[in-house]
C-alpha positions in Angstrom: -9.2 22.9 5.9 -5.7 22.1 4.8 -4.5 18.6 4.1 -0.9 17.9 5.1 1.5 17.1 2.2 2.4 13.7 3.7 -1.3 12.8 4.1 -1.9 13.6 0.4 1.2 11.4 -0.5 0.0 8.4 1.6 -3.6 8.8 0.2 -2.3 8.8 -3.4 0.0 5.8 -2.6 -3.0 3.8 -1.1 -5.2 4.6 -4.1 -2.4 3.5 -6.5 -2.1 0.2 -4.6 -5.8 -0.4 -4.8 -5.9 0.4 -8.5 -2.9 -1.9 -9.0 -4.6 -4.7 -7.1 -7.8 -4.4 -9.2 -5.8 -4.4 -12.4 -3.8 -7.5 -11.4 -6.9 -9.4 -10.5 -8.6 -8.4 -13.7 -5.6 -9.5 -15.8 -5.4 -12.8 -13.9 -9.1 -13.5 -14.7 -9.2 -12.3 -18.3 -5.6 -12.2 -19.5 -4.2 -14.1 -22.5 -4.3 -17.9 -22.3 -6.7 -17.9 -19.3 -10.0 -19.8 -19.9 -12.5 -20.7 -17.3 -13.5 -24.4 -17.1 -16.8 -25.2 -18.7 -18.8 -28.2 -19.7 -17.4 -28.3 -23.3 -15.8 -31.7 -22.6 -19.1 -33.3 -21.8 -20.1 -35.9 -19.3 -19.5 -39.6 -18.9 -20.7 -42.5 -16.7 -17.8 -42.7 -14.2 -18.7 -46.3 -13.4 -18.2 -47.6 -16.9 -15.1 -45.9 -18.4 -14.1 -49.2 -20.1 -16.9 -48.7 -22.6 -15.6 -45.3 -23.7 -12.5 -43.7 -25.2 -11.1 -43.8 -21.6 -11.1 -47.6 -21.6 -7.7 -47.4 -23.4 -6.4 -44.0 -22.5 -3.4 -42.5 -24.3 -2.3 -40.3 -27.2 -4.1 -40.2 -30.6 -3.1 -38.1 -33.6 -6.2 -36.4 -35.0 -4.6 -34.1 -37.5 -1.3 -32.7 -38.8 0.5 -31.6 -35.6 -2.7 -32.1 -33.6 -3.1 -34.7 -30.8 -5.6 -35.8 -28.3 -4.6 -37.3 -25.0 -7.2 -39.2 -22.9 -6.2 -39.4 -19.3 -7.9 -41.1 -16.3 -7.1 -39.7 -12.9 -7.7 -42.2 -10.2 -6.5 -42.8 -6.7 -3.4 -42.4 -6.7 -2.2 -42.2 -10.3 -2.6 -40.8 -13.8 -3.2 -43.3 -16.6 -1.1 -42.7 -18.7 1.4 -40.5 -17.0 2.4 -42.3 -13.8 3.6 -45.7 -14.8 4.7 -44.6 -18.2 5.1 -40.9 -19.3 2.8 -39.3 -21.8 4.9 -38.7 -24.9 3.9 -36.0 -27.5 6.0 -34.4 -30.3 7.3 -30.8 -30.2 5.6 -28.3 -32.5 2.2 -29.8 -31.8 -1.2 -28.7 -30.3 -2.4 -31.2 -27.7 -5.9 -31.4 -26.3 -6.2 -33.2 -23.0 -9.4 -35.0 -22.1 -9.3 -35.9 -18.4 -11.8 -37.7 -16.2 -12.0 -39.6 -13.0 -13.9 -42.7 -11.9 -13.6 -42.2 -8.1 -13.1 -38.8 -6.5 -12.2 -35.2 -7.4 -8.6 -34.8 -8.5 -6.5 -32.0 -10.0 -4.6 -32.0 -13.2 -1.7 -29.6 -13.5 1.2 -29.6 -16.0 3.9 -27.8 -14.0 5.5 -25.1 -16.0 2.5 -24.5 -18.3 -0.9 -22.8 -17.9 -2.7 -26.1 -17.7 -4.3 -26.4 -14.3 -7.8 -27.8 -13.9 -10.1 -29.8 -11.6 -11.1 -33.4 -12.6 -14.6 -34.3 -11.5 -16.0 -37.8 -11.6 -18.5 -38.1 -14.5 -17.3 -34.9 -16.2 -14.7 -34.7 -19.0 -12.3 -31.8 -18.6 -11.0 -30.5 -21.9 -7.8 -28.4 -22.0 -5.7 -27.5 -25.1 -2.0 -26.4 -25.0 0.7 -26.0 -27.6 4.2 -27.4 -27.1 6.8 -25.8 -29.3 10.0 -27.1 -27.7 11.1 -30.5 -26.4 10.8 -30.6 -22.6 9.6 -32.6 -19.6 6.7 -31.5 -17.4 5.5 -32.9 -14.2 1.8 -33.8 -13.8 0.5 -33.0 -10.4 -2.7 -33.6 -8.6 -3.5 -30.4 -6.7 -6.8 -31.5 -5.1 -6.7 -33.6 -2.0 -7.9 -37.1 -3.0 -7.1 -39.3 -0.1 -4.3 -40.8 2.0 -2.0 -41.4 -1.0 -2.5 -38.0 -2.5 1.1 -36.9 -2.0 2.3 -39.8 -4.2 0.0 -38.9 -7.1 2.2 -37.6 -9.9 3.1 -38.3 -13.5 5.2 -37.0 -16.3 4.7 -35.5 -19.8 7.6 -35.7 -22.2 7.7 -33.5 -25.3 10.2 -35.1 -27.7 11.7 -33.7 -30.9 9.5 -34.4 -33.9 11.9 -36.7 -35.6 12.1 -38.9 -32.4 8.3 -39.2 -32.0 7.0 -42.7 -32.7 3.4 -42.2 -31.6 1.4 -43.5 -28.7 1.8 -42.7 -25.0 
């Protein structure tokens, strides 16, 4: 039985597309900078955030060029982030600890690879390095209620010599 030349060509093209799709999905799941969310952040009593480090959320310097940012995502704002932007210095590594006292939210820093779910009672931990001054939007990407479309914030990375600490 002879297979026509065009049939061989289309079969090869289809196989190439399938292999390309599998490679793309594999890279997306295991590629550099991609980490699956786990329980490394720990858990917390969502009803009593005031008794924890989330009682006064904000930026804390924990080492040379290392910062921790505690953020509370609640309907329909990020604290800090919405009323006042989160400010961190350039050339720093920032670990975000995010939790929620009410419903499931999303926490995405637009323009970075930070994109995670925020679940009540669970502390989400995400680390990112900011090398250059810039501004990033903070977006909730999980529907959290009637005001979801207004839930946004801002992260400002300022030059090192302009950073004065705090959020």
